[in-house]
N, C-alpha and C positions, 0 to 999 in steps of 0.2 A: 720199439718205435711204433710198430703197428698197434701195440697196446695203448701207447700214449696217444696216437692219433685217434684210436677208437674212443678213448676216454675224453679226449678234447672235443670230438664231435658230439658225444653224448652230453657233455657239459654245455656246449653251445646250444644244442637242441633244447636242453632243459631250461636254460636261461631265456631262450627265445619263447618257449612255451609259457614260462612264468610271466615274462614281460607282456607277451600278447594277451595271455589270459587275464593278467591284471588290468590291461587296458580295456579289454572287453568287459570284465566285471565292473570296472569303474564306470562303465556306461550303463550298467543295469539300473533300471528305474523302478521303484516301488511306489504305487499310487494307492489311494484309498479315501474313504470318508470317515470322519469322526463324528459320532452322534451321541446324544445324551440319553441315558436310560430312564430319565424322569418321564412321568406321564405327560404325553403331549409334546415331549421334547423332540428336537430335530438336530440337524447338523450344528456343530459348535465351531465358530470362527475363532482364530487366534490361538489354537492349541499348539504348544511347542512339541515338535517331533524331533528326537535326537537319536542318532545311532549310538548304542551303548559303547562306552569306552573310547569315543572319538569326540571331536568338536563339530562333526558334520550334523547339521540340523536345518530345520525349516519350520514354518508355521502354517496352519490351515487357513484357507481364505474365508471370505464371508459366507461361503456355502459349506464350510466344514471340510473342504477337499484339500489334500496335500499331495505333493510329488517330491520324492527324495531319491538322490542317486546313492547307491550303496556299492560296496566292494564285491559282495556276493549275496546270494539269497539265503544265507544261513545266519545273518546277523540278527540282533535283537533291537527292536525299536522301543524307545521310551516316550510315552505320551504324558505331558504335564499341562494342567490347566487349573487355574485357581477356581475353587468351588467344587473340584472333582478329585477323586482319588487317582494318584499316579498309577499308570499301567505300563508293564513291560511285556511286549508281545514278540515272540519269536516269528521270524518271517517264514522259515521252513520251506524255502523254495518257491514261495508265492510271489507273484508280481502285483497282486491286488490284495491289500490288507485293510479291511474295514474294521473299525474299533467302536465299541459302545462303552462310554465312560460312565462310571458310577458316581453320583454326586456325593460330596463330603459334606455332611450337615454342618460341620464346623466352618466351612468356607463359602457356603451358598451366598450369593448376592455380592461377591467381591469384585466384580468387573463393572466398571463405570465408563460412560461415554464422556470424553474430554474434548478439548478444543479441536476443531476441524474434523470432528466425528471420530477421532481416534479412540479405540477401545483400549483401556489400560487396566491393569490390576490395581485395585484401590490401595493395596499395600505399597505400591511403587510411587504413590503421589506424595508430594511435599506440601500440599495445600488442601483446602476444604472444598468438597463438591457435595451439594445436596441432591437428593434423588426423590422423585415421586413416580410411582408406577401406575399402570392403567387401572389397577384395582382401587387405589386411593382416589383417582380421578372419578371413577364410576360412583364411588360412595358419596362424593361431594354433591352430586345431583345438580350440577351447574351447566348451563348452556355455554357459559364463557369460561374457557380454560384458565384464564388469569384468576378469576375469583375462586376457582376450584383449588387454587394453591394456598388459600388463606390459612395461616397458622401452621402449615405443614413442614416448613423448613426454617431452621434458626437463621436469623439475620435477614429474612425476606418479609417485607411489610406490604400488604395489599390494602388499598383504599378504594371502596366502591363509590360510584357517583350517583347511582340511582337504583331503585328496586324495579324500575320499568324494564320491559324486555329490551335487551341490547345495550344496557347502560355501560358506559366506559368504565374501566378500572385501571387504577394506577399501581404500579409495582416498583418498589425501590429495594435495592440490595445494599446493606451496610450503609444506609444513610444517603444523603444527597451529595453528589460530587461536583455539581455545577451550580453556581449561585443563581443564574438567571435562565440558563438554557436547558437542554434536554437532560433529564435525570432517569429516563427509562432505560432498562437493559436492552441489549441487542437480542433479538429473537432470531434463532437459526432453526430452520425446519429441514431435516434431511440434508444438511450441509449448505443450505441456501438462505440468505437473509430474508426475513419475512416482516413486512411492514405492520406496525402496531400503532398507528397514529390515531388521533381522535378526529372524528368528522361529524358534521351535522349539528354542531352546537348552535343555539339560536336564542336571541333575546336574553342573554345572561345565564342561560341554563346549560348544563353539560350535554355533550353529544354521545355518540356511540363510538366504539373502538373497532378498527379493522381487524384487530386480533380475534374478534368474535368469530371470524371465518374458520378458525381452527375448531374442528369437532373433536371433543375429548374421546369419543368412542373409537376414533381412528388412531389414537396415540398409544404407542407401546411403552414409552418411557420418557421422562423429562429429567435432564440433568441441569443443575443450576451452578454455574461457575461464579462463585461469590467474590473471590479475591482477585487482585491484580495478577498474581502468579498464575492462577487458573485460566485467566482470559487474555493474557498478554499476546498470545499468537494472533488475536484479532485486532491488535493495534489500536488505532484511533477510534474504533467503534466500540471499544470494550471498557471504557472508563467506568461505566455503570453496571458492569457484570454482564453475563450472557445466559440466556435461557435456551438450552439445546433440546429440541423436540425431535424424537425419533418416532416415525410412524410405523405401523405394522407392516410386516412382510411375510412372504411364504418361506417354506423350508424344503430343502432337497429331500428326495426319496421319501416323500410322505403322500399318502393318498389324498385325493380331493376331499376337503372338509368344507361343509356349508354350515354357516351359523346365521340364525335369525334371532332377533331380539326386539322386544317392545317394552316401553315404559310409559306409564301414564302418571302425571304429576298434578296435584291439586294445590293451589296457593290461596292462602287467606292472609288478610292484612292484620297488622298490629295497629290499632287505632292510636293516632297521635294524641297524647294527653291534652285535654282542654278543660277549662272551668265549665261546669254544666249547671250552675246555680243561678246565674244572673242574666237578665234580659237586656234587650236592646234599649238604649237610652243613655241619659247623662244625669249626674247629680250636680246641682248648682246651689250653693248656699244663697247666692243672690236671688235666685228664682224661688227660694223657699223649699228646696228639696229636689225630688226627682222630676226630670222632664222626660216623660215617656213618649217614645216615638212608636206609633202603632205600625202595623204592617200594611195599612191601607196605602194606596198609591199616593204619592206626593209627600208622604211622611217618611223621611229617610235620615239615617245617621250611620256613621261607620263604626260606632262604638257599642260596647256591651257593658256600659256603666249604669244600666237601669236598675229597677227593683228586682226582687227575686222572681224567677219564672213562675213559681207556684202562686205568686200573688197577682199574676196578670192573666186576663182573659182577652183574647183578641178575636174579633169577628164571631164571637160566640163559640169558639172551638179551642181545643188544646193548643198551647202556644209553643211547645217545644217540638221542632221538626228533626227527624232523624237524618242527618246529613250522610251518615255512613252507609245508608241503604243503596247509594248509587255505586258503591264498590261491589264487585261480584267475586265469585270463586274463580280464580285464574286456572287455566287448564293447559297442560303441555303434553303433546303426543310425540314420542321419539321412537322411530322405527329404523331398524338396521338390517341389511342383508350383506353377507360377505362370503367369499369363497377363497380358499387358499390351498396350496399343495405344492408338489414338485416332483419332477422326474430325476434321473441321474444328473442331468446337466441344466435343468431349468426349474426355477421356483417362481411362484406367482402369488399375488394377493390382490383381490379386488373387492370393493365395498361400495354400496349405495346407502346413504343415510339421509333421513328426513326428520327435521324438527319443526313442529308447528306449535307455537307458544302464543296463547291468548292471555293478555295481562289481566290484572285485577280491576282494570278500569277501561271501558271501551273508549277509543278504538285501538288501544295499544296492542301490538302484536309483533311477533318475530317469526319469519319463515326462513328456514335454511335447508338447502338441499346440496349434498356434496357427493361427488364421484371420485373414488381413489383407486389407482392401480399402481402396483409395484411389481416389476418383472426383472428377474436376474437370470442371465444365461452364461454358462461356461462355454464360450465360443470354441476355444481350443484349450490345450493343456496349459497355455500360458496367458490366454486372454479371457477376461470376464467383462461382461457389460451389464449395467443396471439402468433401467428406465423407470422413472416415476412420473405420474401425472395426477394432478389434483385439480378438480374444477369445483367451485363453490358458488352458489347463487344465494344471496341474502336479501331479504325484503323486510325492512324494519319500520313500523309506524310508531310514533311516539307523540306524547303531549309535552308541551313546553313546561319546564320547571324553572324555579328561580323567582327573582323579584319582579319580573315584568307584570305590570298591571294590565297590559294589553292581552297577553296570551298565556299567562301562567295559571293553570287550573288551581293549584294548591294555594296560590296567593289569595284568590277570592274565596276558596273553600274554607280555609282555616280561619280567616278573619271575620267571616260573616256571622252575625248573631244567631243564637239558637232559635230565637223567636221569629226569624224571617224564613218564609217559604219560597224557594227558588222557582217553584212551578205555579203557573205556567211561565215559560221563558219569556214570552212577549205578551203585551196587553192587547186589548181589542183593536188598537190602532196600529199594531205591528211593531210597537216600540219595545225595546228590550226592558225587562223588569230588573231593577237592581235595588239594593238596600241603602244606597247613598246617592247623592246627587250626581256625581261624576267620578271619574278616575279609576273605576274598577268594573270589569265585566261580570255578569252573572256567570258562575262557574259552569252551569249547564250549557249556557250559550257558548262558552269556550270549548266545551267538550264536543259540541256539534258543529262548530264553525271554524275551527283551526286544525291544522295538521302539520306534522313534521315527518317527512318520509325520506328514507335512504334505500335505494335499490342498487345492488352491486353484483357484478359478474367478475369472478377471479379465476385466473389460471396460474398454476405453478408446475411447469415441467422441469424435470431434473434428469440429466444424463451423466452417468459415470462409466469410465472405461479404465480397467486395470490390466497391466501387462507385466508379467514376471520376466524381466530381462535375463537374470541369472538367479541362482539360488541365493536368497537373502536380499536380492536387489529388485525392487518393484517400482513401477511408474504408474501413477494414478492421475487421471484427468477428470475433472468434474465441472459441469456448466449447468446453470439453471436460471430461470426467470421467475420473478414475482410480478405479475401484471394484473391490475384490476381496472375496470371501468365502472363508474358509478354515476347515478343520477340522483340529485337531491332536490326536493322541493318543499317549500313552506308557504302556507297561505293563511290569511285571516279574512273572513267574509265581510261584506258590507254590513253595517249595523253596530259596530263596536262603539261603545261610549266611554271607553277607557282612554287614557292618555296615549296618543299614537294614532295609527291609521283608523279613520272612521268610515272611509269610503272603500275599504278593501285593499289588500296588498297580496302580491304573489311574487315569490322568488324561486328561480330554478337555476341549477348549475349542473354541468356535465364535467366530470373530472376523470383524469386518467393518471394512473401511477405505473411506472415501469422501472424495474430494477433488474440489471443483469450482473451475474456473479460467475466468475470462473476461477478455478484453482488447478494448478499442476503441481503434483508432489512427487518427489523422488525419495524413496526410502531404502535404507541399507541396514541390515541387521547382521551382526557377527558376534560369535562367541570365542573367548580365549580361555586359556588355563583350564582346559577340560570342562568348560561350561561355568566356571566360577566367576568369570568376568564376562558380562554381556553388554553389548553396545547396540544402540539403535539411533541412527542418524537420519534426519529428514531435512530436505530443503524444498522450498516451494515458491510459487509466484501467484499473485492474485490480481484480478482486474474487477473493478466495480464501477457501474454507472447507474445513476439515478435520474429520473425525470418525473416531475409532477406538472401536469397541465390542467388548468381550470378555466372554463368559460361559462359565463352565466348572465342572466338578466334579472334585474330587480324592477318589479312593476308595481303600480299603484293606481287607484281610481278605477274601479270596475265599471264597465258599461252595463253589464247584466249581473245581478247578484247570483251567487252560488255557481257561477261558471268559472271553475278554477283552471284558468289557462292564461298564459302570458299575453296572448293576443286579445284578451278581454280587458287589458289594462290600458288606460289612456296615456299614462306616463310609463315609459320604458327606458331603463338605464343599463346598457350592456357593460360588461367588464371582463377582463381576462388576466390570468397570471400564468407564468411558466417558471419553473424552478429546476435547475440542473446542477449536478455535481459529478465528479469522477475522481477515482483514486487508483493508483498502481502500488503494488506492494511486493516486497521480497521478504521471505521469512525462513527460519530454520529452527530445528530442535535437535538437541543431543541428550540422550538418556543413557546413563552408565550405571550399571548395578554390579555389586560384588556379593557373591554367595547368597543372593536373595535376602540380604538383611540391610544392605546399604544402597540407597538409590539417590542419584544426583541427576537433576534435569536443568538444562539451560535452554532458553528460547530467546530468539531475537527477531525483530521485525522492523523493517523500514517502510514507511508510507510516503507517498508523494500525492498531495491533495490539491485539487483544483480550486479550493476555496481560500487558499492562502497565497500571499505574494510569492513570486518566483524565488526570491532570495531565501524564503523561509518555508517553502512547501515540502521540504524533505526533512523527516525527523525519525529518530530511531527509538524503539522501545525494547526492553529486555527483561528477562526474569531468571532468577536462580532459586531452586528449591532443593531441599534435602530431606530424605526420609530415612530414619534409622530404626530398624525393628530390633529392639534390645532383647526381646524375648527369645530370639534365636541364639543369643550368646549367654544369657543368664537364665537359669531355670528356677522359676518361682512356682511352688506347688499349685496355688490356686489360679495362676495366670496362664491363660491359653495364648494370648496375643498381646503384645505391647509395642507401641511405636511412638516416637517423638518426631516432629517434623518442623521445618522452618523454611521460610521463603521471603524473598524481597523482589519487588518487581515495579515496573513503570508502565503505565498506559495513559491514554489521554483522549481529548476531543479536539477535532479541528474546528475551524471557525464556521459560523453560519454562512450559508451561500450569499455571495455578493457583498460581504462585509467590508471588503477592501475598496469598494467603489462608493462614490457619492451617488446615490440613486435619484432619479427624477420621477415625478408623478404627473399623470395627466391633469391638466388644469381645466377646471370647469368655469372658473371666474377669477378675475384678477382686479384688484382695486380696493377702495375703501380708505378711511383715514385721510380724506382730502384728495385721494387719487381717483380719477374717473374709473368707473367700473366697466370691465369688458367681460362679455360672455363668450365662452368658447364651446364649439368651434365658431370662429369669427370669419364670415364670408367663406365658409367651407374650409378654413385653415385651422388645424388643431394647435395646441400649445402644451408645453411641459414646464413644470416648475421644479427647480432643484430642491431636493429634500433638505430637512433641517439637521439630519445626522450626517456628519462628514465621514467619508471613507478613510481607511487607514492602511497604507501599503507596507506598514511595519509589523502587522499582526503576526503572532506566533501561535502555535497550538497550545491548548490547555494541557496540563500534565498532572497525573496522579501517581504518587509514589506510596507504596504500601509494604509494610512488613507484617508477617503473620507467624505465630508459633502455635503448634497444636500437639495434642496428646490423644492417642487412641488406645483403648484397653478392651479386652474381652476376658471374662473371668468365670470361674466355677462352671467349667464345661460349657462355656459360651452362653450361660443363662443370664449373664449381666454384660452389657456392652456400654461403653462410654466413649464419647468424643467431645473434646473441648478445644476451643480456639480463642486466641486473643489477637487483636490486630490494631494497627495504627495507620490510618490513611490520610495523607495530606494532598490536597488538590490545589495547585498554584497556577500562576499565569492565567487566572480566570479572565475571560473576555467579558468586559462590562462597559457600559456607556459612562464616559467621564464628561463632566460639564466643561464647556469651552467658553472663552471670553466672547461677549456679544460682537466684538469688533471683527471676529472671524467670519461672521455671517451664518454660523451654525450654532445649534444649541448643545450638541454633544458629539462625541467621537468614541468609537469602540477602541478599548485599549486592554493590554494584558496587565491587570492591576489587582485582581482579587485573589483571596486565599481562604480555604475552608479545610477544617480537619474533622475526621471521624475516628473515634476510638471505641472499641467494643469488645464484648465477650459473648461467645456462642457456646452453648452446652447442649448435648444430646445424650439421652439415657435410654437404653433398650433393656427391658427386663422380661424374663420368662419365669414367673413365679410358680406356674404349674405346667407340667408336661408329662402326660401319661400316654398310653396307647390310644385312648379315645378322647382325652380331654387336654386342652392346652389353653393357656392364658398369657397373652403377650401385651406388654405395656411399652409404648414409645412416647417419650417426653422430649420436647425441645424448648429451650429458653434462651433469650438473647437480650442484650442491652447495648444500645448505641448512644454515644454522647458526641454530638457535633458542636463545633465552635466556629463562628465566622471570624477568622483571624484578621482579615483585612478586606476592606472594600476599595476605597480610594482616598487619596489625600483630600480632605475637605468634604468627604461624603461618608458620614458615619452610619447612614442607614438608607435603605431602599424600600419603598412601599410596594407590596406585591398584590394587594387587593384583599377585601374582606377583613380589615383590621390587622392583616398579617404583614409583617415587615422583616427584612433582613437587617440585623443590627450588629455592628462590630462588637466582639466579645461575648455575644449571646448565641444560644443554639439556633439552628436553622429549622424553622423560623419562629418568631415570637409574635404574640398579639399585643398591640399597643393601643392606648386610648385613655379615655377619662375614667376616673375612679372616685370613690367616696373618700372624703377626708376622715382620718381616724386619729385617735389619741395613741399614746404609747402602749396602751393595753388592748388595742384593736377595736375600741368602741367607735361607732360612727358619731360624727359631730353634727349636731343640729344647730342651725343658725338661730342665735338668740338676740339678734339686732333688730328691734322693732322697725327701724327705718329701712331695713333691707327688703328687697322684693322676694327673697327666699326665706323670710322669717317663718320659723316653724318647720322648715324643710331641711333635708340633709345638705351640708356643704359638699361641693363637688370640685375636684381637681381636674381641670380640663386639659392638662398637659398630656404629652405622649408618654404615658407611663407604661412600663412593661408589666403585663398582667399574667402571662403564662406562655407556654409553648405547646405545640401539637406533638412534639417528640416525646414518646412514652419513656418512663423510667425503665420499664422492661416489658417484654411480651413473649408469647410462646403458645404451645399447644400440647395436648395430651391425648393419645389414642389408646384405647383399650380394645383388644380383640379376644373374644372367648369362642373357642371352637370345640364342639362336642360331636364327634362322629361326622355326620353330614350337615350339621347345623352350625352356622357361624354368626356371631353377634359382634358388631363393631360400633363403638361410640367415640366420637372425636369432639373434644372441647378445645376452644382457643380463647386466649385472654390478652388484654392490653391494660397496662396500669400506669398512671402517673401523668397522662397528657390532658390537655384541655382543648375544647373546641369553641368556636365563635358561632353562635346561633343567631343568624339574621331573622329566623322565624320568631324566636323569642323577643327580639327587638321590636317587631311589629305587634305581636300578640300582647305584649305588655302595654303598648300604647292603646290598643283597642279594647283592653279588658278581657281578653280571651285566654290568657296564660293560666295554666293549671295552678300555679302557686298564688294566683289572685282569687282562688276559690273562697278562702277564709278572709272576708272583708267586712268591715262594720256596716250594718244596715243603714245607719244614719249618714254614711259617707264621711264621717269625721274620725280622724285617727291621731293618736299621740305616738310619735315615732320613738322606738327604743334607741337610746344613745345618751350622750352627754352634751351639755350646752357649750357653745363657743361661737366665735365670730372672727372676722379679719378686721384689724384696725386700719387707719388711714395709710399706714406704711406697708400694708398687706402682710402683717404679722398675725399668725394665728394666736388668738387669746382664748384660753380654755377656762371656764368657770369651775369646772369640777363637779357641777351639779347634774343630777339626772334630769333628763328632759321631761317637761310637763306641758309643753306648748302644743295646742291643737293645730291640725292641718287638714286640708281637704284631700281625700284619697285620689279623686280624679285629677285634680290639678297637679298633685305630686307626680303621678305617672305620665300624664300627657304633656306637662310642661318641663319636667326635669328627668325623672328616673329612667324612662324608657330610652333616653338618649345616652345614658351612661354606659360606656363600653363594658365595664365590669359586670353589669346586670346580665348581659348576653353571653358572658364567658362561663362555660359549664364544664364539669369534669367529663372526660372522655373515656373513663375506665369501663371495661366490660368483661364479662365472662359469658360465653355462648356455647350451647350445645350445637356445634356447627352442623354435624350430621350424625345420624345413627342408622345402622343398616342391619337387617336380619336376612340371611340368605340360607336357603335349604336346597341341597343338591340331591337328586334322586340317587339311591344306592346303586352300586354296580350290579348287584344280584337282580335288581328289577330291570335295569337297562339291558342286561344280557339277554333278556327275553325278546327284545326288539333289535334285530341285527343291524338296522340302518340308523339307529340313534346312538350317539356317543355320550351325550351329556344333556341333562335338563336341570335348570336351576330356577328357583323362584325367589324374588327379592321384595321385601317391604322396607321402605326407607322414610326417614324424616329429616328435614333440614330446618335449622334455626328454631327448634321447638322450645328451647329454654334460653332466656336472656336475663342476665343480672347486670343492672347498671348502677352507677353511683346514685346515692340518695338524692342529690341535688340536680341530677340530669332530668330534663323535662321534655326532651324531644322524642323523635321516632327511632333514630339509630345514630350513635356517635361515630360510626364508621363512614357514613355517607358524606360525600364531599361535592360541593357545587361546581368546583373548578375542574372536574374531570381529571385528566392526567397532567394538568398544569402544576406549576411549582407552588402556587398558593393553596395550601392544604388546610384542612381542619375547620372549614367554615361552610355553612349551608343556609339557604333561605328558601322556604316553601318547597321542600322536596317531597316526593311521593313517600307514603308510609312504608315501613319495612314489612316483610312478609315471612310467613312460615309455610313449609311445604310438606306434603305427604305424597309418596309415590309407590307404585306397585309395578313390578316388572317380571318378565319371563324371558329366558334365553334357552334356545335349543340348538345343539350342535349335531349335525348329521354326518355319518361316516361316508 
């Protein structure tokens, strides 16, 4: 009995010891930091930490820190992270275990930033994500981060608006998703929406982009979410794709690092091709030959149809004046200072950058100064806070471009004859000197007496708080603001003799943009089946508010010349606008993976928008994607990695603000057509007139549905990498204006009636042909093709004109150029009118109908990057290309009329020409009658161009194909054995770069640059009139990093 009692007591004591000890050991916590062994590497976020032989696990936070509860201090921890070798580390009684992970060369670069800033393994994605790192951005030598992306990602097309400093740039991803409204992707910077609208457009010319405020030197990485599945978590904002920008930040447990850099860039223009043989004047058969207009005052003509310049002597001096001498070498100075580092619990990054860009033509310039700080603190074991603040000051001076005869420098510059000297600008009486009687200013007068300026102050604060509730359960809150205040002014001095203001005009506007965005995310991760089945669930809530407020005054009639102030204007017209919208959203994501070869992702988001009627303001979007890594199951000798993926998703646009209401406008006058006229305000009382567009309380959101299939391969020890995708995107319920019966009192109403489709292929190929200890050669190629079709506009509305001969037409690509063209026979020969009674006898017959002539959508486009590295020397060359599109050149339209077009160089000296073609005419029934004979009828060259051909749309349609050496960069980094002699310097590199050094255009292209677009970021693309010439650049830089 005693023995039994003694044994029982011992068993109870043992059980209590085991139980209590187990409880105590279950509460033992191991902490540590996981860092990269790479040079300059720091803490690694997102590393999976698992207790060997169990399902207990966690992941490192953004600072590479982890905390995990273990049964005892003798367990082994397994550390896994894509791009690094798996490590097994025995705890051996330690409570702090820091780990340094070695990179796996086969996996480097496999973590990408996805929607909401979530970092995921690329292998887990079922959709395409493009990436551009800070090195590629630096090589681009662009002050505008958007133009720096040109040609670098398959499916992404960039269109520039101007070579002037600060020119706006348009970016589209996988074609246009909206027929009339916004087609620009959503910009997200550090988790917060960032406005990229166009501002400062004037007199028909393009403006500047607020996206210019992003300084490329502060950017760590850009992820481009191209498809609907990739961007669906952003809901109604993501129909056009998403550009995710991640700025630089500090790293924990790193010493303070100071980096200074400077780059100087020199810009030279490419001269726009012009004929350089013929002088000012006209040829008239009735006058018996040339009528020469001398450059003496009072003798003016707008044309260059005179005799050869070599045959003319004016005022006893050479008659050809060098117009290009007024352009100069542009200069850009870019300086940067940054400091970064971190302690055990705090990391920091701060930078000051300044860009001072002087354009190739005075007074164009851009000055941008930015201050950036990012601070992260591990407040407690469970709480982490991140604060980011960005301030940007931008000052942009521009000259007007485009068709304006009042203020466009290039309008007067390109059209003026070679034999006209623009100096002096005014005569002895103070009157402006011009080469024609009226209608166009002296271009030097425009340069000195007009200005278009935008000054902007921008703030972007972001605050993020993360709280680890339990192991695997985390709560994140993020809030941020994008705010800017800008002042715009535009003036024309007294003395203009062009159409428009002759007594001076001045316009100024003060504008404010405010956007608030907040997200709350709850994330839960759990592993099952010994880690074979992994789950990751997230739910979240979003609030967004936007407001744009503009107030301005338009003034005219200066009291005192050259005093550019609104109070100097006798006539002043104030105006104001305010634009607001708000949305609430709930969203979620579920990621399930099995044995790291099968991944499924579901996302869902519901938006409530203020711009839609109450009955329709709630709408749901979802996505499903699947990734299958078949190389994990099937071993193929040459294949290192193979994955197929598929996705289907829906995203969309809500309606423009205030579309559901019939808007009213301030009335200035009322009357006419027999009704007595009233001027408002009347006796101090204002008035409003109801708009002609009716509101629609039945509007719904636009919707885009897209499926995508993809293939990813890495072969031959990762020396060859391939990624391909095919997609089909259909955007329906397009919000478009529909005509209404006149009896309604309105001309149109917005309705959900349009439909557009985009189908495409994207291919990327990465090669490493050479890789030795000291020498490597890498080739990166991307190619894409997008085919759009306008499936439906509206009943009774087969087309919509968008400007510049550009139209949206049912059954055609988005968009096409329409207009007049020459009449041809079945063999393509132009037909010459052989009816002696006709006013066009001897000239080409013209079809003045709305003929479809071509589209600005290319057949295909892409880019090729070659990088050769030998020891400390690296040479990179990047080409991009676009093939199969056409452009509409308004410049050519005018130059053909004035006789200044390059293709008019070869003209008959006697002014008489027999056109190539066949004879024919229209009979009384308007039937084309062809004689079949080769034309032998004489015609006058000047009459042909000035009366007929310059007006033919076909004449100004040109091929837009190009191949460009977009950038080339040579970098030399000082060797370590040299730097080791200076203890306080960590890195020194020297860089020489060139941009746009080689351009190959189609033979029939006669402009400056087929990429340039007059309409800025608007939907009417591929046309331009009197734009600044393209430039090439050379730059030299140095970067020093101090320990």
